C-alpha positions, 0 to 999 in steps of 0.5 A: 613589098616593093621599095624604091628610093631616089634622089630627085635633085629637085622634086619639081624638076623630076616631075617635069622629066616624067617621074610621076608618069613612071612611078605608078607603073612600078607598083611600089608600096613605099617610095623614098625621095631626097633632095626635094629642093622645095617647101611644103607650099611648093608640093602640090597635085601629083607631087604631093599625092600620086594616084594611090599614094599619100605623101609625107615631107620634111623640108629644109628651112632654107628655100630650094635646098635639101629635104626628104619625102616618102610616098606610101599606099598604106596609112602609117601608124606614126610619122617622125620628122627629124632626128631631134638634132637641130643642126641636122633637122634644119636641113630636112634630112630625116623622115621616119614612117612606121607601119606595124613592126616595120620602120622606113626612113627616108635619109639624106646625108650631107655632101661635103664636095662644095667646101670644107664647111660642108665636109665639116657638116657631113662629119658632124652628121655622121658623128651625131647620127651614129648613136641614133643608128645604133638605137634603130639597129637595137630597137627590135623592129625591122628597120629600112633606111633608104636614101642618098648617103653620099658615101661610096663604101668600097672601090667597087662602088665607084668607077674612078676610085683611085683618083677619088681617095682624097675627095668627099664621098670616098674619104677613108673616114667616111668609108670607115664610118659606113663599115662601122654601120655594117660591121658593128651595128650589123645593118645590111647593104641590101643591094650588095647582099644580092648583087656583087657585080661591079659597075653598078652605080646610082649617081653620075656627074653631069660633067663630061660623058659620065652618064654615057660612059657609066662613070658613076658612084653607088651612093644611094642605099637601102640599109636594113636590119638583118631580118628584113635584109634576109627577105630581099628577093630582087634588086634593080637600078633603073636607067632607061629614063633619067629623072635626076642625076641619080637613078631609082634603086628598087628592092623587093622584099618577101614582107607584107605590110 
């Protein structure tokens, strides 16, 4: 089973940069996308149903903002849009799809970088999402949460960690929250389970020479229950082409849908 996750920073923008030419060649079983910046009526043609796939989407109420989606080769048993928390769901940040004993979720945590009000929204999300994460961790299913979590967990996960300790995405409270997800809920950062190397990033600022110099952040994750994480066989971050300011994260699992 091959799973890809990518923050597209605008689905129509990514389509224009060749995303849907690249995707079919990857032979992925499920592709999770975030930051659609589109409404249902904007998603048509190959963006809604790439060759061989069906697409499902949870859009934000606000036009041109947020939103998550998921493409799959297989027919889901169940699709759940949203968390049941109105303040979160109005921004289109959670889409769950079930296949047999496997749950795959496309998830997009808020960014707090645009101001104190958005950091407050991020903390609200973290507080209210943690009980749901706990229930997922304890549900007895294999669960995989794919997406942009907007938090770099450790110093190895961003180039300029010293200068970012007071910035959203690397705040002590955010990092501690993610440690709770891993250490107390026992969910697993699958990429780090396989690849412990530094300089492995999934997002780069558009300012300056961040991309060219690989001054990045690893904020996109595939976070899994331990049983599924143990089945991971390979990980990769695709950087040969740019569809977004994020890079696709691909992980293969010895698991059959």
